[in-house]
NUTI-134305 format. One record per residue: residue in three letters; y, z, x of N, C-alpha, C, CB in turn. Coordinates in pm, whole numbers, plus 50000, padded with zeros to 5 digits. Glycine has a CB too. Layout:
% residues N
ALAYZXYZXYZXYZX;...
END
This chain:
% residues 370
UNK455440688981554456500689081481457080699781480456330685681376;UNK458300703481517458440717981592460040725281476458960714381828;UNK459610735081417460940738781339462060750781408460410744681188;UNK463110744281336464090748181411464150756581524464710751981347;UNK463600768481483463740782481608462560775981723463050803581526;UNK462120763681721461700762181847462180750781920460420762081847;UNK462490745281871463900734281920465050744481968464680723181764;UNK465570758781878465800762782001466190769482147465860760581993;UNK465450772382055464500785582280463300779382280463790811982280;UNK462620771682277461340767982312460520764982203460760777382386;UNK459550754482252459080745082407459900736182448457810735982403;UNK460460727882394461250718982428463140729982507461300707882258;UNK462740722582625463610726982801464680724582726463470716082982;UNK465670731782839467320730482852467520713882836468020736983028;UNK468700711582776469040694482782468680688183002471590692682715;UNK468030680283047467900678283186469900680083182466880659983245;UNK469700679483347470530673383437471370655083427469560674883552;UNK472160650783338472710636083325473100636983431473710630983223;UNK471880626983471472590612683577472390600383510471800609583740;UNK473360590383614473830578983578473130565583612474980579283622;UNK472560556983495471860545883554472560533783607471020541483465;UNK471980529483705472650521883780472700504783758472150525783899;UNK473180504483649473370489683647473270478383729474260488183623;UNK474610482883816474290468983891473170466083966475200466283979;UNK471860473584000471240470084099470310463683982470770481084215;UNK470770457983838469710446883789470210435883765468990449383673;UNK469120422183756469480411983750469070408783578468880404283872;UNK469620407183527468980403483404469080390383390469470409583292;UNK467750389183284466950374783326467680378483095464260373483432;UNK466830382383025467080381582890467030392682786466330373182853;UNK467250395382708466840407182613465840401682540467940413082515;UNK465030411182564463300412182492463480411882303462350432682552;UNK464420419682267464060431982138465150435882153462860444682144;UNK465970439182027466510449782004466830451581827467730449682101;UNK467000466981800466530471081682467280479481629465420475481685;UNK469520475681683469620484281655470460495181702468800484981649;UNK469300502081740469460513581847468540519781950469740523481784;UNK468060511081985467310505182134466890490682192466050510682137;UNK467360486082257466850471082326465700473682445468320462382409;UNK465140462282470464380456682581465070444382655463020452382526;UNK465520448582782465470434682855464470436282974467020429882915;UNK464710420983011463510415483127464990417483241462530393283096;UNK464440421583343465420422283475464740418683621466020438183489;UNK465070418583677465110418283857465630435283915466630403683922;UNK465130440783983465520454484028465770445684159464340469384023;UNK467330447084173467610447684366467570450384432468060448084436;UNK467000457484439466740469984539465220472384568467330484184472;UNK464330468384461462950461184500462530451084496462140463884461;UNK463060447384457462230426984442461770431084324460570418484573;UNK461220443084261460580439484129461150435883979459870449284109;UNK460260426783911460310420783779460960433283700458750415283720;UNK461070438583633460620453083510461310451283381461200470583565;UNK461190458083299461550460083175462290470583157460620460483102;UNK463430470883121464270482783121465120483982931465600479483276;UNK464150496982865464360500782776465840507482749463400506782764;UNK466980508582700468080514482650467870519682523469110506382651;UNK467660536582480468180543982374469310550682334467630550182364;UNK470110546782228471490542482215471690556982089471750522082155;UNK471970571882168471700581782075472900575881992471700598282127;UNK474120569681998475740574381958475060563881838477600569882080;UNK474410551381787474650546481630473320554581582474630526281593;UNK472670565081603472570574181488473180575781427472410582781489;UNK473790575981369474540581281219474430570781145476170585981216;UNK474940579181009474650586281024473850597680996475140585281033;UNK473570610181065472460621081059472010630980986472490626481131;UNK470830634380946471290647880917470000658380908472150647580776;UNK470410654781101470630667481183471070660081330469070678481192;UNK471060671181415471370673881522471210661181589470720684581568;UNK471860653281671470340639881728470400646981859470700616581748;UNK471410663381879470720661682071469190667982062471840674782224;UNK468450670081934467810675581912466490666781959468120679981798;UNK466880652981922465860645081873465960640882002465940635481747;UNK467420637082097467220632882257466740642082353468450628882317;UNK466860651982313465740663382426464650665382385466090678682452;UNK463770662382272462820657082236461290649282293463460651982189;UNK462780633782308462790622782361462690626682477463730614782336;UNK463060626782576463470631782731462240637582765464780643382751;UNK461970648182674460380659082711459970644982723459310672782570;UNK459550640182582458330630382584458000621982720458580619782473;UNK459660613682754459440603782839458830608882986460760596482850;UNK459520623682973459020624283098457290633383145460310631083162;UNK456990634083027455410638883019454760628283052454810644082881;UNK455260619182917454330602382990454430594683146454950588082896;UNK455770595583185455720592683312455240603183422456920588583336;UNK454780614683421454150622983489452380618083486454570637283426;UNK452150623383377451130617583429450500601383400450300626783400;UNK451590584483396451350580083441450930582483550451780575883422;UNK452110589383617451930586183767450480594183846453470591883845;UNK449740601183740448630607083781447480595783789448330618783688;UNK447780585483705446430584883709446800567383720445410593183567;UNK445220564583840445330549283884444280540383841445350547784031;UNK445000525183732443680521983695445180510183656442300532683578;UNK444140496483733444960484483749445690480383554443630469983833;UNK445030486283499445000482483294446500495283242442540491283173;UNK447210500783318447990514783281449130506683339447530532083358;UNK450450504983216451850500483308452380513983324453120488983228;UNK452680508383463454010518183574454670522983496455170510783679;UNK454940533383461456680539483445456930540983540457180551883379;UNK458750529083650458710536083740460340542283728458180528283865;UNK461010547483642462090550783684462360553883510462960539383788;UNK463620567983493463690569383372465370581383370461970575483314;UNK466150579583337467300584583359468020587083184468090573483469;UNK468040602683181468690606883092470020609683076468240614083072;UNK471230598083011472530601782978472850613282840473180587982954;UNK474290613482885474290622682754474720612582656475350636682755;UNK474740591882646474650592482458473330584182479476210582782330;UNK472130583782564471380574982604470840575082712471800566482596;UNK468540569782675467820572382816467830562482831466580578382846;UNK467480562182949466790544883010465470548083019467320537683187;UNK464410539583012463160540683089462920524183162461800545882971;UNK461940528383259461960514483320460140509883339462950515583494;UNK459710504383394458920498583351458660487083426459140497383243;UNK457680490083496457100472883591457240463683434454620472583684;UNK457350447883465457450437683375456010431683368458550427683416;UNK455680428283177454380417983158455120407783095452980423283060;UNK454910398383150455820384983138455400377083016455650374783272;UNK453320380782983453340378382863453930384482747452450377682848;UNK454770392282702454430399882637453410411482518454890396382641;UNK453720407982438452440420982352451780408782314452970434582183;UNK450260417382237449240408782203450040393982094447960419982115;UNK450810398581962450980385481884451280381682005452000382681754;UNK452230378182082453450369282164452380363982274455040379882244;UNK451290370082328450050365282381449340356082353449370371782380;UNK448780354882179447620352982106448640337682070447020366881970;UNK450290342982067451020332181955451190316582059453020339981891;UNK450620325982239451320315382306449850303382351452320323582460;UNK448820307682288448160298382366447390290982310447560302782455;UNK446790282182366447000266982306445170265182192447170251682497;UNK444830273382280442840280582159442290289582217441140269182140;UNK441880300382136441800310982119439940314382048443160313582034;UNK439130316882173437880318382063437550330382087436560308882073;UNK436380332682009436140347681985435490350082103435280352381855;UNK435260355082174435060350882325436340353682361434590335182363;UNK437430354682403438080356782439438390367682349438620348082471;UNK439240368482244439260379982155438790395082150438770375882073;UNK437220388882202436880402682230436530405382410435480406082126;UNK437080397682494436870399482618438750409882592436510381682733;UNK439360405182578440820412082533439980431082472441860398482343;UNK439660430082387439610443282310438400451482459438740440482096;UNK437470439382513436850450382637437930459682704436160441482773;UNK438840448782770439500456482854440270468282795440310448382922;UNK440850469482667441750470182640440410489382610442700456482536;UNK439570486082615438260501982605437780505682722436670499682519;UNK438240493482859437630500482973439240508382982436890489283126;UNK440290503182986441570515382973441020522082950442700516482889;UNK440910526182780441050540082741439030546082806441560540782514;UNK438600540982853437810550782865437830554583019436490547182807;UNK438580548183104439270556883221440660565783189439690546283339;UNK440790564883035442200573582992441280591482976443140565282784;UNK440260587082892439500597582833438360603682949438770591182695;UNK437820592683019437790606583121438520611183213436910607383189;UNK439990609883228440670618883266441620631083183441240612083333;UNK440330630083051440850640682921442170635582891441010658582960;UNK442250623482886443750619682840444000604082698444570614283021;UNK444920608482608444530606182477445500600782432444150616182402;UNK445970582682393447120575082386447350581982238446960557082404;UNK446600578682159447340593082004447950579581965448970612482046;UNK449050564082013449870563181948449150542981905451470568782036;UNK448050535581959447550531482006447840517481872446390539882058;UNK448520506481942448910501081832449390485081900450100511381754;UNK448940468581851449190456381879450600455882055449810450081700;UNK451420465581964452190465982064452320463782173452410471482071;UNK451130480182224451500482982303450600479082449451780493982262;UNK449350468382373448490455282527449740447382539446700440282473;UNK449680452282635450680435682704449800423882797452170441482845;UNK450380420182825449480408282892450540403783030449190392482757;UNK449690404383149450400399483252450290386383313450240406983334;UNK449650381983268448930365683233448630358983116447720364283275;UNK448430350183107447220341782980446030347683045447060320282972;UNK445320349283151444110355983115443490371683012443840357283236;UNK443150370482959442300381082901442130390082942441360379682880;UNK441840390383115441690401383205442850409183230441240396983325;UNK443870404783192445320406783243446120416083167446080394183243;UNK445230423083030445720433883014446020448883051445450433282961;UNK446910452282964448080464083043448700475182905449860452483128;UNK447830483082920448490496782785449400506082841447210508882715;UNK450460502882768451890508882735451780522082654452800498182647;UNK451840530482751452050546882669453210545182597452320561882774;UNK453180556382461453810553682403455800563182407452770553782303;UNK456040554982436457760552282463458450553482398458280542682490;UNK458070556482206459660548082145459980564982092459530530481966;UNK461480565181961461840572981923461430570681800462870575281954;UNK460460561781750459990554681652459030571981584458970537681722;UNK458300569781639457110583081661457860594981665456140582881812;UNK458560598381738458990609881740459590612081599459860611581853;UNK461030607081578461340608281483460000610381278462280596681527;UNK458990595381316457830599281247457150618781229456810589481335;UNK457270627381343456910636081386457770640381278456900638781520;UNK459210643581303460110653181300460070653381166461390651581367;UNK460430642081111460830639880961459680638080875461720627480942;UNK457880638480900457330634580842457100626880749457190638680840;UNK457600615680757457970605180663456780599580656459080595580698;UNK456610592580575455530581780544455880569180649455600576580369;UNK454960564180799456060558780790455380541880757457040562380933;UNK456060529980762456210518780727454720510780796457700514380775;UNK454060514180883453210511780946452090518180997453650508581001;UNK450990522680907449600530180967448390521980965449190543180882;UNK448440507180997447400501280996446100510381087447820487281046;UNK446550511781201446000520581348445420532781349447050524081439;UNK446060541881181445600558781154444450558481162445890566481021;UNK443740565481208442170570481191441930578381075441660579381309;UNK441730576180996441490582980867441750597680833440240581380841;UNK441030599780956441620617380993443090625481055440720621881102;UNK443310609781120445310612881111445620611280994446500601981193;UNK445130601580917445640605880786445850616880683445230600880740;UNK444720624280688444560638080636445150644880745443070642980602;UNK445130645280811446370656280901447900657080845446660650081074;UNK448340645180816449590639480793450000642180651449570624980822;UNK448980639580552449100643380406449090654080405448260639580316;UNK448370671180490448430681180458449670687780534447250685780469;UNK449720680580615452020681880722452180684880533453580654580846;UNK452620671880462453310663080342453130678380292452470646480247;UNK452010684580255452170694480132452480707580176450900695680046;UNK452390710580268453020722880356454390720780321452770722580531;UNK455120710480350456610714780403457740717680268457260700380509;UNK457480723680123458090726580051458000742080064457810719879947;UNK456820745780109456830761280085457910766380223454930768980094;UNK458100780180233459100790280282458970784980435458690808180251;UNK459940786280554460060783480683459030791080721461320785780746;UNK457770779080808456740790980865457470792481035454640784280866;UNK457210803681084457170806881243456020799281290456980823281285;UNK454950796881223454230783881368454540773681334452530780681401;UNK454550770381450454330751781492453300744481405453630748781665;UNK453990737081337452770722081280452820710781412453590710581092;UNK451410712281464451250703381492450070692181456451420706581578;UNK450560680581466449550666381479448270666281609450740651681521;UNK447070668681611446030666281684445640650181673444950675881640;UNK445570649181793445780632981791444000629281920448090627081893;UNK443200624081894441960625981937441060608781997441250634181793;UNK440140614682095439900606982144439480591481999438900614082248;UNK438300599281929438230592081850439290583781744437560597581815;UNK440340587481771441570582881734442090568281815442520595181759;UNK441570572881825442030559481964440870550881979442350566282148;UNK439960552281974438560540381907438990531381781437020550381833;UNK439480545681681439780537781571440550527581612440380544481469;UNK442370534181671443320518181668442600505481768445210521481750;UNK441890510581877441100496581936440120488181820439950501782073;UNK439480494381705438670487681657439740477281526437430498781609;UNK441070485581475441700475881445442550469781530442190478281357;UNK442680470481613443030461181668442490451881718443490463681720;UNK440890451881709439730439281728440180431281628438000442681705;UNK440110435881503439710432481339441240422881326439550450781199;UNK442710423381363443550424181325443560408681436444300438581319;UNK442790413481535443090401581642442430386981651442770407081768;UNK441400397081570440220382181527440640372681388438350389481475;UNK441320379081259441320379981165443110375381104440650392681153;UNK444110383981243445320379381155446250395281078444480367581009;UNK444940396381027445110414780923444230423780953444820415180746;UNK444810438280920444560449280923443200451580840445690455780887;UNK441590459680829440810461180757441170464280713440080463980756;UNK442160475580653442560481280569444270479380568441950493880583;UNK444370476880346445440474280308446050480680238445460466480275;UNK447000493080195447420495780104448490503580127446630499180036;UNK448500501779994450410514080049450760523580037451700513280007;UNK451390531180088451510544880129449690550580190452220554379969;UNK449960560680195449260572880295448130571480205450030590780314;UNK448210578180116447120585880017446250573979959447920595479878;UNK446780561479971446200545579865444990543680067448500523279800;UNK446550544280125444920537080265443700546980238445360540280505;UNK444160557980260442950572980269441890568980159443790591980212;UNK441880568680018441290560079918440640546980034442640554479786;UNK441490538280035440510530180042439210526680159441200521480024;UNK439800535780288438750540080402437790547180320439370550080531;UNK437940553380298437100560980248435520555480165438000567780167;UNK436130545380022435380538080013434800526280098435690536279935;UNK435210526180151434440513680264433280518080312435260509780405;UNK431940507180255430870511080236430610507280394430080505180110;UNK430970504780454430480500580605430530482380605428560507680637;UNK430760474080554430460462880511432100456280569429960463080337;UNK432530448480630433640444580634434460432580509433520440580762;UNK435390429980491434790421280410435540407980445434860425980260;UNK436530408680518437580393180619436350381380605438010397080865;UNK436730369780519435540361080540435670355180677435420349780431;UNK436770358680732435940349980871435360364980996437620335580985;UNK435220378480915434250391380985432780381780976434170410280864;UNK432500374080832431470372080802430770358480870431570372980675;UNK431520352280941430750343781011430590351381211431710326480986;UNK431270357981205430610360781331429190363481383431130369381362;UNK429230366581516426720371481548427800385481419425340383381871;UNK426060386881473425330399381366425560413381443423350397081340;UNK425620409081593426460415681735427340424381720427250406781816;UNK428850416581700429840416881700430000425081538430350403181740;UNK430000418981451429890428881305429540445481388428110421981169;UNK428400442381394427470454181389429050464481461425550451881511;UNK428960455681619429910469481647431120470281592430250471881785;UNK431800460581544433200465881443432800477281381433720455181314;UNK431660482481278431020485381218431880498181283429630480681212;UNK430630502581442431020513681506432240514281512430570515381617;UNK432890507981561434230509681622435600516881498434630492381681;UNK434320512281337435350515681251434780525681151435940503381186;UNK433940535581259433120541581135433660552881042431880547081188;UNK433890554780940434820566480918435030581780923435020565380835;UNK433160584080949433000592081039433520593781157432160591881053;UNK434460605881159434290602281355433750610281466435640600981426;UNK432500615681414431610623581464430260612381537431170634281331;UNK430830602981478429540586681429430320574381503429430580681194;UNK431450575881531432670564481558431420562981703434990571181589;UNK431890553481741431410549381893431960552482003431370537381916;UNK432090555482113432700562382237433380546282287431310571982364;UNK434100555182381435310544882431434220534482535436900555282542;UNK433430544582571432160535982656431420522382594430860546582674;UNK431640526082481430620517482478431320500282423429420525282369;UNK432780502782416433620491582373433810483482508435080496682303;UNK433850495582642434180491082773432570477482796434260508582903;UNK432040476982784431000469082849430750460382754429790475982896;UNK430530449582775430190433982782428950431382624429230429982978;UNK428020441382644426730440882570427080438582427425860454182588;UNK428300441382347428530445282217429040426482150429970460682216;UNK429460422682228429920409882206428990397182267431290409882264;UNK428030401582341427300391882464425920382382404426600404082605;UNK426260379282338425310369382309425170356982270424810372382254;UNK424400352582206424370339582216425460330382144423160336682176;UNK425100338382028425340332081895427410329881942424700346381721;UNK427720344382008429420342582018429800329282170430260363682070;UNK428960333382255428830320582381428340309682332427860323182507;UNK428760306582158428450288482146429540293282052426660278182084;UNK430430303382034431360298181913432680290681934431770309681834;UNK433220281481990433830275682019435330269081973433100271782034;UNK435260277381812436460278981725436910282781770436660283181628;UNK438210275381740439680279281741440400286481655440340270181744;UNK440320300481710440470308281588442320308781533439770325081632;UNK442890305681624444500305181549444880293481481445710306281652;UNK443940284581464443860275181363444010282581221442520267381378;UNK443160290381218443210296681082443480312481079441850293781010;UNK444370321181172444490327881198446300331681228443530327081264;UNK446600320281215448430317681329449770324881234449070293281349;UNK449360321481094449840326781029450310341080955449550321581007;UNK448550347580938448500362080888449340368481028446660368880857;UNK449300364081154449340370881291450650369681312448480364981409;UNK451340357081226452510356681291453680367381155452920336981327;UNK452750372581049453110378680918452690394280996452070372180753;UNK451970393681033451410408181097452980414581176449800404481245;UNK452490401081330453900401281359455520413381357454030391981281;UNK455940404381257457460407481181456600419181131458350394781045;UNK455670425381061455780437881014455870443981093455040442380947;UNK455320447581277454780455681334456590451281436452860453481382;UNK457220444881422458510445081444459490444581380458720439381495;UNK459120454381303460300452781194460290470081207459890443281006;UNK458950476381220458320492181181460040502381231456330497681326;UNK460480499081368461670502681415462480506881346462160495581468;UNK463270495581287464620494081156463960500481080465190478881077;UNK462960502081057462810501880861462900523780881460190490880757;UNK461640523980986462770542181049463940547781061462850545881166;UNK464390537181127465860543981162466580539681006466840535281333;UNK466190529680916467460527080827466270539680696467960502880774;UNK465570542880714464780557980645465630568980692463010561980707;UNK466350573480836466570584780885468170583680864465930586981032;UNK468580570380950469910573781003470560566880870470380567281171;UNK470980568380742471910562580671472650568580555471410552780635;UNK473170566980498473980573680396473470575380272475110567680377;UNK472340573480250470940570880149469840570980181470770560080092;UNK469610581080282468490588780392468340599480265469200596580587;UNK466180596480298465530604880173465390617480253463920598780098;UNK465420620180388464990628580498465210639580468465470626880615;UNK465980639080371466390662380306465960661580178468630671480283;UNK465080651580161464230652780014462990670180041462900631979993;UNK462470674379969461690680979955460680676380045461480682179838;UNK460350668980093459520665780190460090669880334459230651680177;UNK461080671880328461770669080495461420680880546463590666580520;UNK460970676880710460470690180795461880701780753460330685881008;UNK460990713780852461860727780797462740719480928461070749680809;UNK462610720281059463200712681137464730704881099462180704281160;UNK464770694981015465870687980913466330695480787465290674680856;UNK466120706780743466230708280640467320722080670464840708480566;UNK466640729580786467520734180865468930735280920467170732580911;UNK468560724180987469460721181074471090712480986468510711381189;UNK470390709480955472080710080840472870718580820472050709080704;UNK472350730580764473360747380800474230743880923472180764280859;UNK473600741681096473770745481194475190734081183472470745681298;UNK476370750581223478230740881232478170734881398480220756481216;
END
């Protein structure tokens, strides 16, 4: 989160030179996603022949705004530039390639490689049969990507099921997408409780709550930042594993404090009935991924190896998990699909609560700018 002086004078750079995105080079297949202010389309780049995904963020639609939208646009452009540079410096088959991004006066366009089988929800719900070993293979490949990222001192920081994409119907085709959302910028700017916090580690929730408590005091000349760590990535992957196996997150409560209380009262035994039917090896591994104490939590190296699910009970388990989890998966899918719209409506609407006492210094001060 940035205070107003930091947004005005640094660390955000001056607005980049505005280019114009060449729409004519795209052969559009179909729209994949739309939430009111951003859209994602599947297309073919006629200049390279590559299948691409094109995300368009329209800042014109972000109104009425309780703060100057140009600040959000600068922050978002800076984040995309940083993510693109980092992705270009990394080399791993399971990392999504950011091919191009263009900042225009009223919108930002991000072009990435196309993952034809969608995110984890799309992929799972397209399967005819989904066994526990298939799900564990997906999680293993997620951890392999995290192991590589962590070895390069890179933290994803925002990992959730919608960041796990697939190139084919095979579990081995996992591709991890970096955080390219405006949603996360809005959440950090306003410090409003996000609608979906399933994948937030307890230490991240604590940081967020502390920042909310600090906001009503006088404006500080110090930057308030949220530190995201490798251990948080492991927690997120553990939550994704639980969600993939059961259709539900392991901890379900309303609000940050209630969720934190539920996590901290976690005795170590995952309560979902499906988890109880898994092999002891898999159950124990899930507990290690979801260890409340981040210093004792498993690392990505552990999840990247097959030993945590390569036991006889798991190999012989031929149950089709979709039969029992499909309804819950669809419900979870809707929650994740709706979260961008929910954040948008909380911030950019006549009845927005962003300017209440829990609003950030940035938002409260920007209201006075003429």
